[in-house]
N, C-alpha and C positions, 0 to 999 in steps of 0.2 A: 551421582550415580547410584552407588552401593547403597545410599539411604532411600533412593527411590524404590530401590528393590526390597528393601525391608519394608516400606511401607505399603507395597505393593502385598508380600507376604503376609503382613497384619491384616489387610482388608479382604483379601482375595477368597473368604471364605462366608462373604455376607451378600446378600443380594439387598440390593440398596433401591429405594424409593426417592422421588422429588425431594421428602419433607426431611430425609436421612441427609441429602446432600444441600440443600439451601434452609433449611431449619423448619420450624412450624410454621404453619401458614397463619396469616392475618387475617380479619376482614377489611375490606376498603375503608372502613368508618377509622379503626385503630389505626390504620397505615396513614390516613388524613392527619389524624389527632396527631401522632408521632411528628408529622412536618410541622405543623403550627406551633409545635413547642419552639421553634425559632422564627420572629415573626419576618426577618429579612428572608429566612430560606423559601418559607411560605409565599412571600411575595415574589421571589424570584419563580418559585413554580406555578402561580398563577399566572406568568407571564410568558411561559414556555407554549408551544403549540401544543392543542389537544393531543396528539397523538405521542408525544413525548410525555405528558401529563400519564398518560395510560400506560406507557412502557416503565416508567417511575412507580407509579403505583403497583404494577403487578409484580414487580421486583421487588421492591418492599413487603408486599403480601406473600411474596415466597412462591408464587405462582409461575414466575420464569427468570431465566436468568438476565446477567446485565452484559450486553455489548462489549466486548472487548478491544474492539477495532478502534474506539474512540482512544486519542494518544495518551491522555492523561490515564486512564483505567489500564491499559497495555503496558504503561511503564509501572505502573502499581505493581503489578502479576507477576512483571517480569525484571522486576529491579534487580541488576546483577550483584549490587551492594548486600542485598540484603538476601536473595535467591541464586545464588551463583549456579547450584546444581540444576536447579529449574531451568534457566537460560542454557547451560551445558548440554542438556537432555532434547531441547529443543533445537538446539544448532547441530547435534550429533545425527538426529533424524533429517535435518534438512542439506546438511553435509554429505550426507552416508557414511561418515566416519567419526569415532569415536573424538571428542573434544573436550580441552580441559582450558577454562579460562584461567590466564595468568594474571590479567590486570584490568582494570576497570579505566577508559581512557575520559577525560572531560569532554563533555557535549560543547564544545565549543565552535564558532562560526565566523565564516570571513563575509564580510559584505561584498555583494556580487552586483555589477554595473545593470544586470535588469531589475530596473524600478528600485534599486535601493533593497531588495530582499535578501535575505539570510540564508546562508547554508550551515543548517542546525543539523545532526544528527542526532535520531531518538534514542538509540542505545549504540554504543561504541565501545568494544572491548578486544583484548589482544590475548589471543591464543598460546598453546603454550610453546608452538613451532614459531612464533611470533607474526602470524599472520594477523590482519587486523579485520574485525567485522563489524559492519553497520548493520542494523536490522531498524529499517523504518516501516511504520504502519500508515497506511492511507485509506480514508473512507473512499475517497473518489480517486480513481487512476489519472492521472494529468496526462494533458494533451503532450506529445512530443518525450515520452519517457526515456527513450535511449540518449537523447540531446541533457536532458536535465541530469541523467544519472553520470555521463560523462563530465560532466560541469562539476558534480558532487565528489565524485570520485578525484578528480583530477584535482580541485582543490584540497583533497584530503592528502593526496600524494605530495603536493607541492610543499604544506605544510611540515608534511613529515621530512622532506628534503631537507628543507629549511634548516629543521630541530637537528638532524643528525649529522650533518655538516658542520653544523654549528661545535656538536659536541666531539667528532671526531676530529675535525680540524684538516691537515694535510692528509691524514688517513683516511681519510672518507673515500670510499668506493661504491658506485650505482650498485655493487651486489649487498652493502649493507639497507637498502631500502627492502620494507617488507611489503607481502602480496595484502592488498586490500580487496574485500568482498562484499558487496553491498547486497543485503537482500530486502526485498519491497514487497509488504504484505499488502495486496489491495482487496479491499472490500467490494467495489465496484470497479472493474477492470475497465482499463481504455478498450477503446474499439480493434487497435491494432492487436490486442490479445483475444479480444471477443472472434475476431476472424480465424482464429487456430482452434475455436472449440472442435472437440471437449477437451484439449489440452490445457490442464490447469499451472502445470511448472513449465517455468521458461528458463533455461540456463544458457546462458551464454559462454559459446565455445569459441577460440580462437585456434586457428591454424593455417598454414601455408602449402600453397598448391605444391611448393616442391619438397614438401615434408620436413622442412627444415626445423630443429627444435630451439625455438624462441621463447625465453623467459619472458612474461608480461606481468604487471603489477596489479592487473584489475580483473575483476569479475563481476557481472552481476547475474542476482537470480530472482526472477520476478515470480509471483504466487499468486495467481487468481483466486479468491477465496469464494467468489460468485460462482464461478466455473466450478469449481470444485463440491459447492455444495449440491450443483446440481447434478453431476454424473456419479458423485461417490456416494453410497449406500452402506457399505459393511466398513466397519471400524477395525481392520485386521492388521495394521501396522500400527507404529509408534508414531510415523509421519502423519497419516491420517488420522489419529487420535489427537493430535498436536491441531491440525487444521479445522476437524470438529471444534474443538476448544475455543480455536479463533473466529471460527466462521457462524456459530451459532448459538444463540440463546433460548433456543424449543424448550421446553420440558423433556420431551420424548428423547432429543438428542442428547442432552446433559444425561438423562438415566442410563442410555445406553452406552454412553461414555463411560461413564464412572465405572459401570458394572462389567466392561471388558478392560478398563485401565484403570483400577482404585488408587493410583496414586494420585490422580488428577483430583480426587476428592480435597487433597491440600489445598490446591488452586481455588474450588468452590469455596472452600471454607474462608480463606482470607476475603474473597469478594464479599461474602454474605455479611461481613464485619460492618459493609456499609447499610445493611439493614437496620442494623441497631444502632447507626449513625447517620439519620437523614440529612443532617446540616452538612456535613460535609459531601455528601452523596450529589447534594443539589448544587452545590457550591461548585465542585469538580465537574458534574454534567453540565452545569450553567458553560464553563470554561470551554470544555470540549465542544458544546454547540457552536459558539462563538467561533472558535477557531475554524469549524465546519463552515460556518455562514462567509467567514472570508476568504476560504478554498475554495467554495462553492462559486463566491463571485469572482475569483479568479479566473477558475474553470469555465465560468458561463462567458466573462469578458474574450476570455481565450476563443471558444467556440465561436462566437459571435465574429470575432476577426478573420478566422478561419473563413467562416461563412460568407464575410464580407470580399475578402481576397477569392474566394471561388466564385464570387460573382461578379467580381472585376476580371478574372479570367474568361470566365462565359461573355462578359461582354467583349473583351480583347478578341475573343475568338470568334464571335460573331461579326463583328467590324472587319477582321481579315477576310470573313466568307463573302460579305457585303462588298469588299475591295475587289476582290476576287469577282466577283461575280457582274462588277461595275465594269471590269477591264474586259471581261467576256462580252457583254452588251455591246460596248464600245467597238471591239475587233467584229463583232457581227454586223454593226451598223457601218463600219469602213468596208467590210466585204461587201455589203447590199449596195454601197455606192458605187462600189468598183464594178461590181455587177449593171446596175441601172447605165453607167457610163457608158460600159461596152455595147448595151443594147442600143441606147441613143445614138451611138457611132454607127452602129450597123445600120438602122433606120434610115440616117442622114443619107448614107450611100446608096 
């Protein structure tokens, strides 16, 4: 934090233009020439969708920023092994208190029964107060976010439980377990979060109607970057500065952010290293797109499954209505038959 304050003091008397942040601009021809220096990278580039090609070229030219919401780029910029103070700064803004990273934990995963998928944390750190924080970035907000988060956190708590119990043996107490906070950043929010627009931060709160003070080990914070980008226009807090950095690659936003919070210049300068190394940029971008395609496929399958379930329910509801209607028709027929019988009987008399 002190280092970031020094950086801010170092830069605060300047006014930054886009080229001061992303570097000197290049022509499109020069950008393509730089990519062609590695034939395999150029082949991968040509196989990308045209929109992705335009984004990469614009970044290499220095005309716009790079999307940080791709998993590989997010980890590159926020790597706690290299930039612990950067992640501390972000976590302090989200949690609303000053935090210090004590240790970086391994990104281990446990296989879940759900189609053999793995629970793998993006960035996991232990804070000075022993709280464990997992930061996850999502391009697309998954369906059933609460259920997923519960599985992730439960998995992590159980692994912690097994480890601590082995370490402490007979001295083990449940009090030895540390809280786990899951922070989920979503570029495209799930519908459940869009339904509470314009709220863009969703903090889990656990309480009891009796007001009993019960310690729990889990908390989830969801951040809707798409909603934030729509509703917030002033960068007047550190949290808004971070969310602007994470949610936008637009030149105007980048310039506004760095001039308001010059410490972010260091983040952008790390990113612009990729402009000088298009080969690595394209490989990382291609990997990110592959992950996105896989996640999109899972998301679409879940959406389709949900639609099928909804249709099945509608069919069942319609069947129930038809069954009820048939019962009423039968009842009416029976009633009419009785009336006809009564009329016939009276006529015979």
